[in-house]
C-alpha positions as a Markdown table, in Angstrom:
| # | Residue | x | y | z |
|---|---|---|---|---|
| 1 | Met | -31.8 | 50.4 | 110.0 |
| 2 | Asn | -33.3 | 47.4 | 111.1 |
| 3 | Asn | -32.5 | 43.7 | 112.1 |
| 4 | Ser | -33.7 | 42.1 | 108.5 |
| 5 | Lys | -30.0 | 41.5 | 108.0 |
| 6 | Lys | -27.3 | 41.7 | 110.4 |
| 7 | Gly | -24.6 | 44.4 | 108.9 |
| 8 | Phe | -21.7 | 46.5 | 109.2 |
| 9 | Ile | -22.1 | 50.5 | 109.2 |
| 10 | Pro | -18.8 | 51.9 | 109.1 |
| 11 | Val | -18.0 | 55.0 | 111.0 |
| 12 | Met | -16.5 | 56.9 | 108.1 |
| 13 | Leu | -13.0 | 58.6 | 108.0 |
| 14 | Thr | -12.7 | 61.9 | 106.4 |
| 15 | Pro | -9.7 | 62.2 | 103.7 |
| 16 | Phe | -7.8 | 65.3 | 103.9 |
| 17 | Asn | -5.3 | 67.0 | 101.6 |
| 18 | Asn | -2.1 | 67.8 | 103.4 |
| 19 | Asp | -3.1 | 71.3 | 103.2 |
| 20 | Gly | -6.0 | 70.3 | 105.8 |
| 21 | Ser | -8.8 | 70.5 | 103.0 |
| 22 | Ile | -11.0 | 67.7 | 102.8 |
| 23 | Asp | -10.0 | 65.4 | 99.6 |
| 24 | Tyr | -13.2 | 64.6 | 98.1 |
| 25 | Lys | -11.6 | 62.4 | 95.4 |
| 26 | Thr | -10.3 | 60.3 | 98.1 |
| 27 | Leu | -13.9 | 60.6 | 99.9 |
| 28 | Thr | -15.3 | 58.9 | 96.7 |
| 29 | Ala | -12.7 | 56.3 | 96.4 |
| 30 | Leu | -13.1 | 55.6 | 100.5 |
| 31 | Thr | -17.1 | 55.3 | 100.0 |
| 32 | Glu | -16.9 | 52.9 | 97.1 |
| 33 | Leu | -14.3 | 50.7 | 99.4 |
| 34 | Tyr | -16.7 | 50.6 | 102.0 |
| 35 | Leu | -19.4 | 49.8 | 99.4 |
| 36 | Lys | -17.4 | 46.9 | 97.7 |
| 37 | Ser | -17.0 | 45.4 | 101.0 |
| 38 | Gly | -20.5 | 44.5 | 101.5 |
| 39 | Val | -21.5 | 47.2 | 104.2 |
| 40 | Thr | -25.4 | 47.8 | 104.9 |
| 41 | Gly | -25.1 | 51.2 | 105.5 |
| 42 | Leu | -22.7 | 54.2 | 106.3 |
| 43 | Phe | -22.2 | 56.5 | 109.0 |
| 44 | Ala | -21.0 | 59.8 | 107.9 |
| 45 | Asn | -20.0 | 62.8 | 109.7 |
| 46 | Cys | -19.2 | 61.0 | 113.1 |
| 47 | Leu | -16.2 | 61.0 | 115.4 |
| 48 | Ser | -14.1 | 59.0 | 113.2 |
| 49 | Ser | -14.9 | 61.6 | 110.5 |
| 50 | Glu | -13.3 | 64.5 | 113.0 |
| 51 | Met | -16.7 | 66.0 | 112.9 |
| 52 | Phe | -15.7 | 68.3 | 115.9 |
| 53 | Glu | -13.0 | 69.7 | 113.7 |
| 54 | Leu | -15.0 | 70.3 | 110.6 |
| 55 | Ser | -17.3 | 73.7 | 110.0 |
| 56 | Glu | -21.0 | 73.5 | 109.8 |
| 57 | Ala | -20.6 | 74.1 | 106.0 |
| 58 | Glu | -18.0 | 71.1 | 105.8 |
| 59 | Arg | -20.3 | 68.7 | 107.9 |
| 60 | Leu | -23.1 | 69.6 | 105.3 |
| 61 | Gln | -20.8 | 69.2 | 102.2 |
| 62 | Leu | -19.1 | 66.1 | 103.4 |
| 63 | Thr | -22.3 | 64.2 | 103.9 |
| 64 | Lys | -24.0 | 65.3 | 100.8 |
| 65 | His | -20.9 | 64.2 | 98.7 |
| 66 | Val | -21.4 | 60.7 | 100.5 |
| 67 | Val | -25.1 | 60.7 | 99.8 |
| 68 | Asp | -24.3 | 61.4 | 95.9 |
| 69 | Val | -21.5 | 58.7 | 95.6 |
| 70 | Val | -23.8 | 55.9 | 97.2 |
| 71 | Ala | -26.9 | 56.8 | 95.2 |
| 72 | Gly | -29.3 | 54.9 | 97.2 |
| 73 | Gln | -27.4 | 51.6 | 97.4 |
| 74 | Val | -27.4 | 51.6 | 101.2 |
| 75 | Pro | -29.0 | 54.1 | 104.0 |
| 76 | Ile | -26.8 | 56.8 | 105.5 |
| 77 | Val | -26.7 | 58.5 | 109.0 |
| 78 | Ala | -24.9 | 61.3 | 110.0 |
| 79 | Thr | -24.6 | 63.6 | 113.2 |
| 80 | Gly | -27.0 | 66.5 | 113.5 |
| 81 | Thr | -26.2 | 67.7 | 117.2 |
| 82 | Phe | -23.3 | 69.6 | 118.3 |
| 83 | Glu | -22.8 | 73.0 | 120.4 |
| 84 | Gly | -25.5 | 75.4 | 121.1 |
| 85 | Thr | -29.1 | 75.5 | 122.5 |
| 86 | Ile | -31.3 | 72.7 | 121.5 |
| 87 | Gln | -33.0 | 75.0 | 119.1 |
| 88 | Gln | -29.6 | 75.3 | 117.5 |
| 89 | Gln | -28.9 | 71.7 | 117.5 |
| 90 | Ala | -32.3 | 71.1 | 116.1 |
| 91 | Asp | -32.0 | 73.5 | 113.1 |
| 92 | Phe | -28.9 | 71.7 | 112.1 |
| 93 | Thr | -30.6 | 68.5 | 112.6 |
| 94 | Asn | -33.1 | 69.7 | 110.1 |
| 95 | Lys | -30.4 | 71.2 | 107.7 |
| 96 | Ile | -28.6 | 67.8 | 107.5 |
| 97 | Tyr | -31.5 | 65.8 | 107.2 |
| 98 | Gly | -32.2 | 68.0 | 103.9 |
| 99 | Thr | -28.8 | 66.2 | 102.5 |
| 100 | Gly | -30.7 | 63.1 | 101.9 |
| 101 | Ile | -29.7 | 60.7 | 104.7 |
| 102 | Glu | -32.0 | 58.3 | 106.1 |
| 103 | Ala | -31.4 | 59.3 | 109.9 |
| 104 | Val | -29.7 | 62.1 | 112.0 |
| 105 | Ile | -27.8 | 61.1 | 114.8 |
| 106 | Leu | -28.0 | 62.7 | 118.1 |
| 107 | Ile | -24.9 | 62.6 | 120.3 |
| 108 | Ser | -26.3 | 61.7 | 123.8 |
| 109 | Gly | -23.2 | 63.8 | 125.6 |
| 110 | Leu | -24.5 | 67.0 | 123.6 |
| 111 | Leu | -28.3 | 66.9 | 124.6 |
| 112 | Ala | -27.4 | 67.6 | 128.4 |
| 113 | Lys | -24.6 | 68.6 | 130.4 |
| 114 | Glu | -22.5 | 65.8 | 132.3 |
| 115 | Asn | -24.1 | 67.1 | 135.4 |
| 116 | Asp | -27.5 | 67.1 | 134.3 |
| 117 | Ser | -30.2 | 64.6 | 135.5 |
| 118 | Asp | -31.6 | 62.1 | 133.4 |
| 119 | Ala | -34.8 | 63.9 | 133.6 |
| 120 | Val | -33.0 | 66.8 | 132.1 |
| 121 | Phe | -31.6 | 64.7 | 129.3 |
| 122 | Val | -34.9 | 62.8 | 128.5 |
| 123 | Asp | -36.8 | 66.4 | 128.2 |
| 124 | Asn | -34.3 | 68.0 | 125.9 |
| 125 | Val | -34.4 | 64.7 | 123.7 |
| 126 | His | -38.1 | 65.0 | 123.5 |
| 127 | Gln | -37.7 | 68.8 | 122.7 |
| 128 | Leu | -35.3 | 68.3 | 120.1 |
| 129 | Leu | -37.6 | 65.4 | 118.3 |
| 130 | Asn | -40.7 | 67.9 | 118.7 |
| 131 | Leu | -38.5 | 70.6 | 117.0 |
| 132 | Thr | -37.5 | 68.4 | 114.1 |
| 133 | Pro | -40.8 | 66.9 | 112.9 |
| 134 | Gly | -40.6 | 64.1 | 110.2 |
| 135 | Val | -36.8 | 63.7 | 111.0 |
| 136 | Pro | -35.9 | 59.8 | 111.6 |
| 137 | Thr | -33.5 | 60.0 | 114.3 |
| 138 | Gly | -30.7 | 57.7 | 116.2 |
| 139 | Phe | -28.5 | 58.0 | 119.2 |
| 140 | Tyr | -24.7 | 57.6 | 119.4 |
| 141 | Glu | -23.2 | 57.3 | 123.0 |
| 142 | Cys | -20.1 | 59.4 | 121.9 |
| 143 | Pro | -17.3 | 59.7 | 124.3 |
| 144 | Val | -16.9 | 63.4 | 123.2 |
| 145 | Pro | -17.4 | 65.8 | 124.9 |
| 146 | Tyr | -18.3 | 63.0 | 127.5 |
| 147 | Lys | -20.0 | 59.8 | 127.4 |
| 148 | Arg | -23.9 | 59.7 | 128.5 |
| 149 | Val | -24.9 | 56.1 | 128.2 |
| 150 | Leu | -28.5 | 55.5 | 127.7 |
| 151 | Thr | -30.9 | 53.1 | 129.7 |
| 152 | Ala | -33.0 | 50.3 | 128.7 |
| 153 | Ser | -35.8 | 52.3 | 129.8 |
| 154 | Gln | -34.9 | 55.4 | 128.2 |
| 155 | Leu | -34.4 | 54.0 | 124.9 |
| 156 | Glu | -37.5 | 52.2 | 125.1 |
| 157 | Asp | -39.1 | 55.5 | 125.8 |
| 158 | Phe | -37.3 | 57.1 | 122.8 |
| 159 | Val | -38.1 | 54.4 | 120.3 |
| 160 | Asn | -41.8 | 54.4 | 121.4 |
| 161 | Thr | -42.0 | 57.8 | 120.0 |
| 162 | Gly | -42.0 | 56.2 | 116.4 |
| 163 | Arg | -38.9 | 58.7 | 115.7 |
| 164 | Val | -35.8 | 56.6 | 116.6 |
| 165 | Val | -34.7 | 54.0 | 114.2 |
| 166 | Tyr | -30.9 | 53.7 | 115.2 |
| 167 | His | -28.6 | 53.5 | 118.2 |
| 168 | Lys | -25.0 | 53.1 | 118.2 |
| 169 | Asp | -23.8 | 51.3 | 121.7 |
| 170 | Thr | -20.9 | 52.3 | 123.2 |
| 171 | Ser | -21.6 | 50.8 | 126.9 |
| 172 | Leu | -19.1 | 48.1 | 126.6 |
| 173 | Asp | -21.4 | 46.1 | 128.4 |
| 174 | Ile | -23.1 | 43.1 | 126.8 |
| 175 | Asn | -25.8 | 43.1 | 129.8 |
| 176 | Gln | -26.6 | 46.6 | 129.0 |
| 177 | Ile | -27.3 | 45.4 | 125.4 |
| 178 | Lys | -29.2 | 42.6 | 126.1 |
| 179 | Ala | -31.4 | 45.0 | 128.5 |
| 180 | Lys | -32.1 | 47.4 | 125.7 |
| 181 | Leu | -32.8 | 45.0 | 123.2 |
| 182 | Ser | -35.2 | 43.3 | 125.5 |
| 183 | Val | -37.5 | 46.3 | 126.0 |
| 184 | Val | -37.3 | 47.7 | 122.3 |
| 185 | Lys | -39.6 | 45.8 | 119.9 |
| 186 | Asn | -39.9 | 48.2 | 116.9 |
| 187 | Pro | -38.8 | 46.4 | 113.8 |
| 188 | Asp | -37.8 | 49.2 | 112.0 |
| 189 | Phe | -35.2 | 50.1 | 114.8 |
| 190 | Gly | -31.7 | 48.6 | 115.1 |
| 191 | Leu | -28.9 | 48.7 | 117.7 |
| 192 | Tyr | -25.5 | 48.5 | 116.4 |
| 193 | Asp | -22.6 | 47.7 | 118.8 |
| 194 | Ala | -19.2 | 49.6 | 118.8 |
| 195 | Tyr | -17.5 | 46.8 | 121.0 |
| 196 | Met | -15.8 | 44.1 | 119.2 |
| 197 | Val | -14.8 | 42.4 | 122.3 |
| 198 | His | -18.5 | 41.1 | 122.9 |
| 199 | Ala | -19.4 | 41.3 | 118.9 |
| 200 | Ile | -20.3 | 37.8 | 118.3 |
| 201 | Glu | -22.4 | 37.4 | 121.4 |
| 202 | Ser | -24.2 | 40.8 | 120.9 |
| 203 | Leu | -25.3 | 39.7 | 117.6 |
| 204 | Lys | -26.7 | 36.5 | 118.6 |
| 205 | Ala | -28.5 | 38.4 | 121.2 |
| 206 | Gly | -30.3 | 40.6 | 118.6 |
| 207 | Ser | -28.1 | 43.5 | 117.6 |
| 208 | Ala | -28.7 | 44.5 | 114.0 |
| 209 | Gly | -24.9 | 45.0 | 113.6 |
| 210 | Leu | -21.8 | 46.3 | 114.3 |
| 211 | Ser | -20.4 | 49.9 | 114.0 |
| 212 | Cys | -16.9 | 49.9 | 114.9 |
| 213 | Ile | -13.5 | 51.7 | 114.3 |
| 214 | Gln | -12.0 | 48.0 | 113.1 |
| 215 | Gly | -14.1 | 48.4 | 110.1 |
| 216 | Asn | -11.6 | 51.1 | 108.9 |
| 217 | Phe | -8.8 | 48.7 | 108.8 |
| 218 | Phe | -10.6 | 45.5 | 107.6 |
| 219 | Pro | -14.0 | 46.2 | 106.7 |
| 220 | Glu | -14.6 | 43.1 | 104.9 |
| 221 | Leu | -13.8 | 41.1 | 108.2 |
| 222 | Ile | -16.5 | 42.9 | 109.9 |
| 223 | Val | -18.9 | 41.9 | 107.5 |
| 224 | Trp | -18.1 | 38.4 | 107.5 |
| 225 | Ile | -18.6 | 38.7 | 111.3 |
| 226 | Cys | -22.0 | 39.7 | 110.6 |
| 227 | Asp | -22.6 | 37.1 | 107.9 |
| 228 | Asn | -21.4 | 34.5 | 109.8 |
| 229 | Tyr | -21.9 | 34.9 | 113.6 |
| 230 | Asn | -24.6 | 32.2 | 113.9 |
| 231 | Asp | -22.8 | 29.5 | 111.7 |
| 232 | Ala | -21.8 | 26.7 | 113.9 |
| 233 | Ser | -19.6 | 25.1 | 111.1 |
| 234 | Lys | -17.4 | 28.3 | 111.5 |
| 235 | Ala | -17.2 | 28.3 | 115.2 |
| 236 | Asp | -13.5 | 27.9 | 115.1 |
| 237 | Glu | -13.0 | 30.5 | 112.7 |
| 238 | Leu | -15.2 | 33.0 | 114.3 |
| 239 | Ala | -13.2 | 32.6 | 117.5 |
| 240 | Ala | -9.7 | 33.4 | 115.6 |
| 241 | Val | -11.2 | 36.5 | 114.2 |
| 242 | Gln | -12.6 | 37.4 | 117.7 |
| 243 | Gln | -9.2 | 36.7 | 119.2 |
| 244 | Phe | -7.6 | 38.6 | 116.4 |
| 245 | Leu | -9.7 | 41.7 | 117.0 |
| 246 | Glu | -9.2 | 41.7 | 120.9 |
| 247 | Ser | -5.5 | 41.0 | 120.8 |
| 248 | Asn | -5.2 | 44.1 | 118.2 |
| 249 | Met | -7.5 | 46.5 | 120.1 |
| 250 | Gly | -4.7 | 48.6 | 121.2 |
| 251 | Val | -3.0 | 48.8 | 118.2 |
| 252 | Met | -6.3 | 49.8 | 116.3 |
| 253 | His | -6.8 | 52.5 | 119.1 |
| 254 | Asp | -3.3 | 54.0 | 119.2 |
| 255 | Val | -3.2 | 57.5 | 117.4 |
| 256 | Tyr | -6.3 | 56.7 | 115.7 |
| 257 | Pro | -7.6 | 58.0 | 113.0 |
| 258 | Ile | -3.8 | 58.3 | 111.7 |
| 259 | Val | -3.3 | 54.5 | 112.2 |
| 260 | Ala | -6.5 | 53.8 | 110.0 |
| 261 | Lys | -5.5 | 56.1 | 107.0 |
| 262 | Tyr | -2.0 | 54.6 | 107.3 |
| 263 | Ala | -3.6 | 50.8 | 107.2 |
| 264 | Leu | -5.9 | 51.9 | 104.2 |
| 265 | Gln | -2.8 | 53.3 | 102.2 |
| 266 | Lys | -1.6 | 49.6 | 102.6 |
| 267 | Arg | -4.7 | 48.2 | 101.0 |
| 268 | Gly | -3.8 | 50.8 | 98.1 |
| 269 | Leu | -6.2 | 53.8 | 99.1 |
| 270 | Ser | -4.6 | 57.3 | 98.1 |
| 271 | Ile | -5.0 | 58.9 | 101.4 |
| 272 | Ser | -3.0 | 61.2 | 103.4 |
| 273 | Asn | -2.3 | 60.5 | 107.0 |
| 274 | Phe | -3.4 | 64.1 | 107.7 |
| 275 | Thr | -5.6 | 64.6 | 110.5 |
| 276 | Arg | -7.2 | 67.7 | 112.2 |
| 277 | Arg | -7.4 | 66.1 | 115.5 |
| 278 | Glu | -4.6 | 66.0 | 117.9 |
| 279 | Val | -4.2 | 62.3 | 118.6 |
| 280 | Gly | -0.5 | 62.0 | 119.1 |
| 281 | Asn | 2.5 | 61.2 | 116.8 |
| 282 | Phe | 2.6 | 58.5 | 114.3 |
| 283 | Thr | 6.0 | 57.1 | 115.3 |
| 284 | Pro | 8.1 | 54.4 | 114.0 |
| 285 | Ile | 6.9 | 52.1 | 116.4 |
| 286 | Val | 3.2 | 52.9 | 115.8 |
| 287 | Lys | 4.0 | 52.5 | 111.9 |
| 288 | Asn | 5.8 | 49.0 | 112.6 |
| 289 | Ala | 2.9 | 47.7 | 114.9 |
| 290 | Val | 0.2 | 48.6 | 112.0 |
| 291 | Asp | 2.3 | 46.9 | 109.5 |
| 292 | Gln | 2.7 | 43.8 | 111.7 |
| 293 | Leu | -1.3 | 43.9 | 112.4 |
| 294 | Gln | -1.6 | 43.7 | 108.3 |
| 295 | Asn | 0.8 | 40.7 | 108.2 |
| 296 | Glu | -1.3 | 39.2 | 110.9 |
| 297 | Tyr | -4.5 | 39.7 | 109.0 |
| 298 | Asp | -3.3 | 38.6 | 105.8 |
| 299 | Ile | -2.7 | 35.0 | 107.6 |
| 300 | Leu | -5.9 | 35.2 | 109.1 |
| 301 | Gln | -7.7 | 36.1 | 105.9 |
| 302 | Ser | -6.0 | 33.0 | 104.2 |
| 303 | Glu | -7.5 | 30.5 | 106.8 |
| 304 | Leu | -11.2 | 32.1 | 106.7 |
| 305 | Ser | -13.9 | 31.0 | 104.2 |
| 306 | Phe | -13.9 | 34.2 | 102.2 |
């Protein structure tokens, strides 16, 4: 989880059977698909995994399953903070760390109420860290239940504890990312950007990699960006990739994660469209848009050097 190699960390989907139970056979295949594409880590039990719709037992079982499938090939992070007091969140943080993951992700919007001050938030973070001794952690500025974006000084403070090794940034602001990177110097820490509009600029600024939903459609494309972002000979290709991702952002966000599951079906993965989250209807119009997206990607891929 550091800057030694720029890399892609997918926000993993959860495959379900049509009766709503977790489809562990397909979860194995999906994990292997990510690994084959060249990812440098995995984020299990995240918002894309429909983590708020899983029970505590399912969160633990799902994460342990991914750990077992990966078998040490890449590091895995997973969310540890949900509803309840700081003590309750710390208790689950300790439990999920016991599945064998590299670090436990703390949801910034669950460590303080939306109208709480920054001082309350910072105090709660330090309280949780004190209640989880020896557990490496990270942050995710998750939009649910609300988005609390960390300031550069907050991130610096947390990383200086020696306990924070990962940050998934959703500020959508390249200047905020640069500010965070300018004050955090720990070589064991990595900032992963979720926003593809400035992905290449973020990598050049010092981000450790990317962690975006677009990788649930075309994981090898995000890996390619991380591998080639600074290659001047590929400037035109990188610009074309950036434009492709920007132009199709709306398609990939519409009724997500259903659209991502359908896109993976088109790649040959036997995954159901079933989701537990209420995200809207997968209409023929939405389906046609994903079909067109795949056609455009096939053309782009034929023009890239991979």
